[in-house]
N, C-alpha and C positions, 0 to 999 in steps of 0.2 A: 353270680357264679364266676362269671369271667374275670371280675375284680379279685376274687379269691384265688383263681388260677394263676393270674399274674403275680400274685403275692408269693404263692408256692414256688413259681418259676424262680423268682427273685431270691427267695431264701435258699433254695437248692443251689442256685448258682453261687451264692455266697459261700456255702458250705463246700461245694465242689466246683472250684473256678475253672478246671479243665474237664470237659465233659469227654472223656475218652472211652473208646471201646475196650473192654477187658481182654478181648482176643489179640493176640500178637500176629502180626502178619507183615510181609514186605511187598508182595505182588497182590494185584486185585483179586485174581482168582484164589489166592491163598486164604483170603478173608471168607470167600464164598465157601470153600471146603472146611475151614475151621468152623463155621457156623453150623454146617451139617454134622460135624463131629461133636458139636456142644450139646445136640438134642439128647436129654436125660443123662447129661454129663456136666461135671463142673468145668468152668473156664480154665481153672488152675490144671486140671488134667489135660485138657486140650493144648494148653500152652507147653505142655511137656511132650505130648505125642506128636502134635503137627510138625514141629521142627525136624523130627526124626523122618517122617513121612516125606517132607519137602527136601531133605538132604538126599534121601535115596532117589527120589524122583524130582530132580531139580527144574524140570520144565513142563509146561502143560502137555507137551507131546509125550514125554516120558510117562506121565500119569495116565495119558490116554492109552498107552500101550502097555500099561503096567499088568503083571500077573495078579489076578484078583486074590488069589491066596496070600500072596505076599503082603498086598495091601491090607488084608484082613489080620494077618500076624502083627503088623506094625500098629494098627489102631484097635487091637483087641481089647485093651483096657478102658476104651471109651464106652463099650457097651453097644448092643445092637450092630456089632462090626461087620456082619455080612451085608445087611441092607446099606449101611453107610459106605462100604467099600464099593458095592455095586453102583451106587448113586454117584459117587466121586468119580469113577472111571467113566461111567456113561455121560456124565456131565462135561467132563473133559473132552471127550469126543464130539459132543454137541457144540461146545464153545468152538472147537476147530473148524467142524464141518459146516456149521450154520451161521456162526458169528465172527469168523475169520481170527479166531484166537483171542477175541476180546470179550470181557464181561459186558453183557448188554445193559443199557442204560434206561430201560422202561420197565414198569412192573409187569406189563402184558408179556414181554420177552422173558424176563427173569423167571416167572412162574411156569415157564415151559420146560425149564431145566430140571432134571431128575433130583428129587428131594428138596426142591426149593419151593417154599410157601410164601405168604405174604409177610411174615415175621423176617424171614431171611432177605426177601427182596427189599423190604423197607430198609433194613440195615445196611444193605449194599447201597441203595439209592442215597441215603443219609451220609453215609461214611465215605464211599468212593465218589459219589457225583455231587455230593453237597446239595441234593435236591430237596426243596422245601416240601412239606406235607409228608413227612416219612415217620409214621408212628410205629415204633417197634414194640409189639406187645408180647411180653413174656410172662412167666409166672409171677415175678416181682410187680410187673407193671399192673397186671390184673388185680393182685391182692391190694397193692396200695391204691390204686384208683378206687376200688370199692371202698376201702377203709376210709379214704378222705373224702368220699361222697362225689367223686368226679365222674363215676361211672357205675351202672348197676349190671350185675351179671357176670358170668365167667366165660362167655363165648368170646373168643379173642376177636373175631371180625366185629362184633357188636360194640366191644370195648374200644376197639380201634376207631370206629366211626364216631363214638361218643367223644372221645379225647380229641379227635381231629376237629370237631365243632367248637371245642372250648380252647385249645392251644393254638396260638398264632403259628402258621405254617413254618416259618422260619426258625422257630424255637423248638419244634417238635422232636427232631433228632436229638438234639442236646438234652432235652428234658428227659427222654427215655433212658439215656446213659446215666443220667444223674439219678433217676428213680431206681435203677438197678443198684448203684452204689449205695443209696440210701436204704433199700429194702435189705442189703447184705449187713450193713454195719449198725443201723439204728432201728428201723421198722420192720424187725424180723418177723417171721411168721409166728414164731412162739416167743412170749416174753418180749414184746417190743419195748425199747428203751424210752418210754414216754417222758420220763423225768429229765432227760437230756435231748429232747426233740425239739428242734427249732420252729416246728410246725404245730406244736401241741395247742396252741391258741386258736388255730383256724381249722384244725383237723376236725 
């Protein structure tokens, strides 16, 4: 199985040389909040809305002191806007009060922030801190891991643990970015393009 995984990793790297996060950001905390906005929302939509939010509130302090209603208005099109606005403002305050205005660098600290779960924390750890052992499990990852026989079940934590055992720690973050790209353009939920898939022989 590990040999199969290494082959999958190599084929995906060949197809997507740059393993990039689809969310656009300039500051560490902007990625944190962009991920919160992305829940049940497309990255494309978030990349249109987040710049408006960060232009209106250009610092962590301004977000922490923002009027909730104004934040809600800006992010309305991302869905679940009330919960997301509340989490973003509360998290901004917590970053300032508890972490000195810095995004923390451990799983244990990150998941104490409002609206931050393991998926978001792993993304931050991998993209901001280049920490090995960061498996970001989203719907694409769950679907493809099951489809390719790398994991069983739909529970995000269980899928994360199964993949963590198979994928070398230093390759986990990049693998997850590539699997998202792959799930969007080739191995789609409906009508996957198996005839043009580089993994069809080992899937």
